[in-house]
Backbone bond lengths (Angstrom), bond angles and torsions (degrees), N, CA, C in turn:
res aa  C-N    CA-C-N  psi(-1)  N-CA   C-N-CA  omega(-1)  CA-C   N-CA-C  phi
1 M - - - 1.443 - - 1.533 108.93 -
2 V 1.291 115.95 139.69 1.464 122.02 -177.53 1.527 109.27 -88.62
3 R 1.308 115.27 131.61 1.460 121.12 178.02 1.522 108.97 -90.83
4 L 1.317 116.44 131.26 1.458 120.21 176.93 1.523 108.66 -78.91
5 K 1.312 115.96 128.40 1.465 120.42 -177.75 1.517 109.21 -106.30
6 D 1.316 114.03 132.14 1.454 121.15 -175.65 1.519 110.54 -119.36
7 R 1.309 115.13 165.06 1.447 123.16 169.97 1.519 107.01 -124.36
8 Y 1.309 114.28 145.27 1.459 121.43 178.64 1.520 107.99 -113.17
9 L 1.331 116.44 125.77 1.460 122.68 -179.17 1.520 108.76 -106.81
10 L 1.325 116.51 121.33 1.457 122.12 173.46 1.523 107.23 -90.79
11 V 1.330 116.27 121.32 1.461 121.14 -173.38 1.523 109.32 -124.29
12 N 1.320 116.25 132.16 1.469 123.11 173.04 1.519 108.47 -104.31
13 I 1.314 115.59 143.18 1.462 121.51 173.54 1.516 106.77 -101.69
14 L 1.324 116.38 115.83 1.467 122.20 178.96 1.524 108.16 -107.45
15 Y 1.315 116.49 122.33 1.464 120.66 -178.13 1.520 110.02 -86.57
16 T 1.329 114.78 134.35 1.460 120.06 -175.53 1.517 112.76 -97.66
17 D 1.320 117.81 -7.41 1.457 120.23 178.26 1.519 109.46 -110.87
18 L 1.313 115.69 166.15 1.453 120.31 175.87 1.517 108.61 -77.31
19 P 1.332 117.38 153.38 1.466 118.86 179.46 1.518 110.95 -62.81
20 P 1.330 117.73 153.08 1.466 119.74 178.78 1.518 110.45 -59.47
21 S 1.322 115.43 137.65 1.466 119.19 -177.04 1.523 109.84 -73.22
22 T 1.297 114.37 150.40 1.458 119.57 178.80 1.522 109.19 -81.36
23 S 1.328 115.63 161.76 1.470 119.38 -177.33 1.529 111.95 -72.90
24 T 1.326 117.05 -28.31 1.466 119.37 179.00 1.516 109.30 -99.88
25 P 1.324 116.92 128.18 1.453 118.50 179.47 1.531 111.14 -70.66
26 V 1.295 115.89 144.24 1.464 121.65 178.89 1.520 107.42 -89.86
27 P 1.357 118.25 122.45 1.459 119.55 -176.42 1.524 112.79 -67.46
28 V 1.323 117.64 -36.74 1.456 121.22 -179.71 1.520 107.44 -109.37
29 P 1.338 117.36 125.85 1.460 117.45 -179.85 1.523 110.81 -63.96
30 V 1.312 115.02 131.12 1.452 121.19 -179.52 1.522 107.76 -90.82
31 P 1.332 117.80 124.18 1.463 118.31 -179.75 1.529 110.48 -70.07
32 V 1.323 114.94 130.21 1.457 121.08 179.36 1.522 107.80 -125.27
33 S 1.282 115.02 132.55 1.454 121.44 -179.59 1.525 110.46 -68.43
34 D 1.334 116.67 145.73 1.465 120.92 174.92 1.519 110.86 -60.90
35 L 1.310 115.53 -35.78 1.467 119.74 178.38 1.518 110.93 -60.43
36 L 1.331 116.57 -39.35 1.456 120.15 -178.72 1.514 112.74 -75.33
37 L 1.323 117.55 -26.33 1.457 119.69 177.51 1.526 111.41 -65.33
38 Y 1.312 117.14 -38.79 1.461 120.23 -179.59 1.529 112.14 -82.53
39 N 1.312 117.53 -33.38 1.461 122.34 -176.67 1.518 110.43 -103.16
40 Q 1.311 117.40 60.52 1.453 122.22 -178.62 1.526 110.18 -82.26
41 P 1.316 116.49 154.81 1.470 118.70 173.93 1.523 110.54 -65.48
42 T 1.301 114.92 150.23 1.459 121.45 179.04 1.522 109.20 -87.30
43 N 1.309 115.80 148.37 1.447 121.80 178.10 1.529 109.56 -59.90
44 S 1.305 117.02 143.63 1.470 120.78 -177.54 1.526 112.34 -70.50
45 D 1.339 117.65 -10.08 1.464 120.29 177.19 1.528 112.05 -71.67
46 L 1.306 117.13 -20.60 1.463 120.41 -179.87 1.522 109.41 -78.60
47 K 1.304 115.78 119.54 1.461 122.68 -179.21 1.524 109.41 -111.60
48 P 1.331 117.57 155.85 1.468 119.79 178.54 1.537 113.09 -58.19
49 Q 1.329 117.40 -32.85 1.456 120.09 -179.85 1.520 111.76 -67.02
50 T 1.341 117.09 -41.25 1.464 119.26 179.04 1.526 110.93 -70.49
51 L 1.319 116.36 -34.55 1.459 120.59 176.68 1.527 110.60 -64.34
52 L 1.312 116.45 -44.83 1.454 121.95 178.72 1.525 111.52 -63.59
53 K 1.308 116.29 -41.01 1.470 120.85 178.78 1.527 110.77 -63.06
54 D 1.329 116.27 -41.15 1.458 120.09 179.99 1.534 111.54 -67.81
55 V 1.333 117.38 -38.70 1.472 120.04 176.81 1.526 110.06 -63.79
56 R 1.321 116.87 -43.38 1.465 120.41 178.25 1.527 111.67 -62.40
57 N 1.332 116.63 -41.33 1.467 120.12 177.91 1.526 111.44 -63.36
58 E 1.325 116.47 -39.11 1.468 120.21 179.64 1.530 111.44 -68.17
59 V 1.329 116.97 -39.31 1.471 120.21 176.10 1.519 109.61 -62.41
60 T 1.335 117.12 -41.48 1.462 121.13 179.34 1.525 111.05 -64.89
61 S 1.322 117.89 -41.33 1.462 119.78 -178.86 1.527 111.88 -69.87
62 L 1.334 117.64 -32.10 1.461 120.12 -179.72 1.526 113.07 -83.12
63 F 1.336 116.90 -43.57 1.460 121.06 -170.85 1.515 114.03 -115.70
64 G 1.324 117.97 3.33 1.446 121.72 175.74 1.521 112.50 72.67
65 D 1.340 114.19 -164.30 1.465 120.12 -177.41 1.525 111.89 -66.75
66 C 1.320 117.07 -32.22 1.469 120.61 179.61 1.531 110.34 -63.59
67 G 1.318 117.88 -47.65 1.458 121.57 178.36 1.518 112.11 -65.78
68 A 1.327 116.19 -39.59 1.463 119.54 179.25 1.519 110.91 -65.58
69 G 1.317 116.91 -38.83 1.457 120.16 178.91 1.519 112.63 -66.12
70 K 1.320 116.68 -34.25 1.464 120.61 179.52 1.522 111.53 -70.60
71 V 1.321 116.57 -33.68 1.464 121.06 -171.06 1.529 113.21 -96.31
72 N 1.320 117.81 -36.79 1.465 121.34 -167.73 1.518 114.96 -61.51
73 H 1.311 118.88 -34.68 1.462 119.31 -173.46 1.526 113.05 -69.86
74 N 1.325 118.42 -20.52 1.455 120.09 -174.29 1.528 113.32 -123.15
75 L 1.301 119.06 -1.62 1.459 122.54 -177.26 1.524 110.13 -75.75
76 Q 1.337 116.18 128.51 1.460 120.46 -176.98 1.525 109.38 -153.46
77 V 1.332 115.78 140.40 1.457 121.00 172.54 1.519 107.16 -87.86
78 K 1.329 116.73 113.64 1.462 121.26 -177.77 1.521 112.30 -87.83
79 Y 1.326 117.17 -28.77 1.462 121.84 -176.64 1.514 108.15 -152.24
80 F 1.332 116.47 138.47 1.450 121.36 176.14 1.514 108.94 -143.71
81 S 1.323 116.71 126.45 1.456 122.13 179.10 1.524 109.68 -123.89
82 P 1.325 117.96 107.01 1.466 119.43 176.79 1.531 112.70 -65.86
83 A 1.331 117.25 -27.18 1.471 120.27 -178.25 1.521 111.69 -66.35
84 T 1.328 117.04 -39.59 1.463 120.59 -179.36 1.525 112.90 -103.47
85 S 1.327 117.41 0.17 1.475 122.53 -177.55 1.521 110.83 53.82
86 T 1.308 115.85 48.34 1.462 122.57 -177.00 1.520 108.98 -129.98
87 F 1.331 115.97 141.75 1.451 119.49 172.48 1.516 110.08 -145.58
88 I 1.333 114.69 159.01 1.461 122.12 179.92 1.516 107.93 -120.03
89 L 1.323 115.70 126.32 1.458 122.27 177.57 1.515 109.97 -106.40
90 R 1.325 116.42 139.72 1.461 121.24 171.57 1.518 107.51 -106.60
91 V 1.339 115.83 131.34 1.456 121.04 -179.06 1.515 108.23 -146.62
92 S 1.300 116.52 158.51 1.456 121.50 179.33 1.529 110.59 -60.60
93 R 1.322 115.77 143.25 1.470 121.16 -178.08 1.519 111.93 -60.12
94 D 1.314 116.97 -35.30 1.461 120.78 -176.77 1.524 112.91 -72.53
95 H 1.326 117.23 -21.73 1.468 119.08 -170.98 1.527 114.03 -125.88
96 Y 1.330 117.94 18.41 1.463 118.58 -177.70 1.522 111.95 -67.99
97 R 1.328 117.07 -24.56 1.469 119.26 -179.95 1.535 111.81 -68.16
98 L 1.313 116.78 -29.75 1.464 119.89 176.56 1.532 110.50 -64.84
99 V 1.325 116.35 -42.88 1.462 120.63 179.41 1.526 110.02 -68.09
100 W 1.326 117.09 -39.51 1.458 121.27 178.55 1.527 110.48 -61.16
101 A 1.313 116.67 -43.49 1.464 120.55 178.33 1.529 110.84 -64.24
102 A 1.319 117.01 -41.40 1.463 120.32 178.95 1.527 111.00 -63.44
103 L 1.329 117.12 -40.45 1.466 120.19 177.34 1.522 111.48 -63.24
104 S 1.320 116.43 -35.02 1.467 120.39 179.73 1.527 111.95 -66.13
105 F 1.324 116.61 -28.65 1.462 120.26 -178.36 1.531 113.67 -91.57
106 M 1.312 118.27 -10.76 1.461 120.71 178.28 1.529 108.77 -72.52
107 Q 1.342 116.54 136.79 1.457 119.92 -172.74 1.518 115.17 -122.25
108 S 1.329 117.62 -4.78 1.460 118.86 179.56 1.522 109.74 -152.08
109 C 1.332 114.55 164.01 1.461 120.08 177.60 1.524 109.04 -71.01
110 P 1.329 117.21 141.17 1.466 119.88 -178.24 1.531 112.13 -79.99
111 M 1.320 115.88 65.12 1.461 122.21 177.53 1.518 107.06 -134.78
112 K 1.298 115.71 170.08 1.451 119.92 173.80 1.522 107.85 -65.68
113 N 1.308 117.33 127.73 1.465 123.43 -175.82 1.526 110.99 54.66
114 G 1.320 116.39 47.20 1.466 121.97 -178.39 1.515 111.88 -63.53
115 R 1.311 115.18 143.58 1.455 120.97 179.89 1.519 110.14 -76.00
116 P 1.333 117.78 148.73 1.465 119.71 175.89 1.523 110.67 -67.64
117 C 1.314 115.50 137.39 1.458 120.00 -177.78 1.520 110.02 -154.46
118 I 1.301 114.52 171.39 1.461 122.71 177.29 1.514 107.02 -122.01
119 Y 1.320 116.13 131.61 1.461 121.09 174.65 1.519 107.06 -95.59
120 R 1.312 115.74 116.09 1.460 120.98 -175.04 1.521 109.92 -113.66
121 V 1.337 115.67 117.80 1.460 120.20 176.63 1.524 107.08 -78.24
122 V 1.328 115.99 117.18 1.451 122.11 -175.01 1.516 111.09 -91.57
123 R 1.326 116.20 -38.79 1.465 119.90 -176.43 1.514 109.87 -151.69
124 V 1.320 114.82 143.21 1.457 122.66 172.64 1.516 106.46 -120.78
125 S 1.338 116.41 128.81 1.450 120.02 -177.48 1.522 110.11 -143.44
126 G 1.311 114.71 159.93 1.449 120.73 177.67 1.508 113.11 -87.45
127 T 1.329 117.85 -11.98 1.461 120.85 -179.81 1.519 110.24 -127.06
128 M 1.306 114.00 148.38 1.458 120.74 178.86 1.531 110.68 -68.63
129 R 1.308 117.58 -33.52 1.461 121.73 -177.12 1.531 111.55 -61.18
130 K 1.319 117.37 -45.01 1.469 120.20 -179.23 1.523 111.51 -64.98
131 V 1.317 116.87 -37.54 1.458 120.18 178.64 1.528 110.32 -68.06
132 E 1.328 117.19 -39.75 1.460 119.97 177.37 1.527 111.43 -63.65
133 K 1.334 117.04 -41.09 1.467 120.09 177.74 1.524 111.18 -62.33
134 E 1.318 116.73 -40.48 1.464 120.68 178.58 1.529 110.70 -66.07
135 T 1.315 117.35 -37.16 1.463 121.42 177.74 1.526 110.57 -61.92
136 I 1.310 116.62 -45.81 1.460 121.14 179.84 1.528 110.78 -66.16
137 R 1.331 117.03 -42.42 1.461 121.09 179.80 1.521 111.47 -61.32
138 R 1.327 117.08 -43.86 1.462 121.26 -178.93 1.524 111.58 -68.63
139 A 1.321 117.90 -36.99 1.463 120.66 178.63 1.522 110.51 -65.41
140 R 1.330 116.58 -41.23 1.470 120.05 177.46 1.525 111.31 -63.96
141 L 1.330 116.53 -44.18 1.462 120.33 178.28 1.523 111.42 -60.29
142 L 1.309 116.54 -41.26 1.450 120.96 -179.12 1.525 111.28 -64.19
143 V 1.318 117.36 -44.53 1.464 121.23 -179.66 1.525 110.65 -65.20
144 L 1.327 117.55 -45.61 1.467 120.57 -179.98 1.525 112.10 -63.90
145 A 1.314 116.42 -43.25 1.461 119.73 -179.35 1.522 111.42 -66.20
146 A 1.330 117.56 -39.90 1.459 120.33 179.47 1.529 110.82 -66.56
147 K 1.331 117.79 -39.98 1.470 120.78 178.08 1.516 110.97 -63.05
148 E 1.333 117.12 -44.77 1.463 120.23 179.94 1.519 111.45 -65.51
149 E 1.318 116.68 -37.64 1.466 119.60 -179.38 1.524 110.86 -68.49
150 L 1.319 117.81 -38.24 1.463 120.58 178.76 1.520 112.32 -70.63
151 K 1.335 117.22 -29.25 1.461 120.91 176.92 1.523 111.56 -74.10
152 G 1.317 116.55 -15.25 1.452 120.40 -179.98 1.507 113.02 92.81
153 K 1.303 117.21 2.97 1.456 120.45 177.98 1.516 109.18 -80.23
154 S 1.316 114.79 153.59 1.455 117.80 173.93 1.517 107.07 -75.61
155 S 1.289 114.75 119.64 1.459 120.63 -174.88 1.514 110.72 -77.26
156 S 1.324 115.61 138.93 1.461 119.75 175.10 1.518 110.30 -74.41
157 V 1.331 116.56 -19.35 1.448 121.69 177.09 1.518 106.95 -114.90
158 S 1.307 116.91 111.32 1.451 120.60 179.94 1.520 109.87 -95.15
159 L 1.321 115.55 174.90 1.454 120.68 177.28 1.520 110.42 -60.68
160 G 1.309 117.05 -38.89 1.465 120.63 178.75 1.511 112.78 -64.18
161 D 1.336 116.83 -40.61 1.470 119.85 178.30 1.514 111.40 -64.14
162 L 1.330 116.48 -39.46 1.450 119.51 -179.38 1.529 110.90 -70.07
163 L 1.312 117.15 -36.30 1.459 120.00 179.65 1.520 112.02 -74.94
164 R 1.325 117.43 -29.32 1.466 119.90 178.44 1.507 111.86 -73.35
165 G 1.303 117.99 -28.85 1.460 120.79 178.87 1.506 111.30 100.21
166 D 1.317 115.68 -152.89 1.454 123.56 -173.60 1.522 110.21 -73.53
167 N 1.328 116.47 126.03 1.461 120.36 178.91 1.515 112.18 -77.09
168 N 1.339 117.92 -16.19 1.459 120.51 179.34 1.512 112.13 -74.70
169 N 1.334 117.09 -23.24 1.460 120.39 179.06 1.522 108.70 -85.92
170 Q 1.300 116.21 89.73 1.461 121.02 -179.79 1.522 109.05 -75.03
171 Q 1.312 116.37 134.87 1.451 119.22 176.39 1.517 108.70 -78.22
172 R 1.306 114.24 144.63 1.454 118.96 179.13 1.515 109.26 -79.66
173 T 1.313 115.50 136.50 1.446 120.16 -177.48 1.508 109.79 -122.98
174 L 1.310 114.58 158.17 1.454 120.56 175.83 1.518 108.57 -93.34
175 P 1.315 117.82 129.61 1.460 119.07 178.08 1.525 109.88 -72.53
176 I 1.308 114.53 158.88 1.456 119.55 176.85 1.519 107.18 -78.37
177 L 1.315 114.25 120.53 1.458 119.77 179.98 1.518 108.46 -92.40
178 G 1.290 116.01 132.49 1.465 120.81 -178.62 1.518 111.44 -66.10
179 D 1.302 117.51 -114.10 1.448 122.15 179.96 1.526 111.36 -84.11
180 Q 1.317 116.97 -0.53 1.444 121.41 -175.74 1.530 109.56 -76.72
181 D 1.317 116.60 136.50 1.446 122.08 178.29 1.527 109.12 -76.62
182 V 1.332 117.68 146.72 1.459 121.80 -178.17 1.520 110.49 -63.20
183 D 1.328 118.22 -37.17 1.460 121.00 -178.77 1.519 112.14 -67.54
184 S 1.335 117.69 -30.18 1.449 119.83 -177.63 1.516 113.19 -88.93
185 A 1.352 118.04 -7.88 1.454 121.25 -179.59 1.522 109.76 -76.63
186 S 1.316 115.55 144.09 1.460 118.86 178.54 1.520 109.46 -80.30
187 E 1.331 116.64 165.79 1.452 120.63 -179.01 1.517 111.65 -66.36
188 D 1.331 117.51 -29.53 1.463 120.57 178.42 1.515 111.08 -66.35
189 D 1.319 116.87 -32.42 1.464 120.72 178.67 1.529 111.46 -75.73
190 M 1.321 116.43 -24.95 1.450 121.09 -172.78 1.534 113.04 -81.08
191 V 1.325 118.88 -33.86 1.459 121.68 -172.37 1.507 110.15 -118.21
192 E 1.333 115.08 127.80 1.455 120.69 175.17 1.512 108.56 -102.90
193 G 1.312 115.88 166.40 1.462 118.82 171.33 1.418 111.93 112.95
């Protein structure tokens, strides 16, 4: 029997606009962390079904019926948290790049008068457990960094560190080859790490 292999995409919703102003002006400016401005809670009107429908529509608009047919049968929202603006998508291993591309092109929340936002794929994994661990790790980092920033301390975790992701996952780089041609270099010379 053939086992269906899936990929799980951990996605953060980063809002690019300031939150709607309240009707009563605040006499004393309330300090708000930069981290919290980008990682705002999502409106409770956004449901996993509407999010899934919008992702499917975006895949259809980018890749047509062929792309929609490849993705639709296995696309599912496994977890959605409006408080952290985070969700986990399950998609077929062969076609997760189509969904990733569609998320990159989405520009607003799928609600009436949706706010402009960026859908950022933080992690792609073959197991739900690893994605859940990454979700918890990122939420803890965000809370600690925001607390330190509001206290006025220099945070060990900056906005850039949080947006870059895990520092333990070193990207593989190509070394600078001297007079050696790229075609004649062995694979061991090409990849470090």
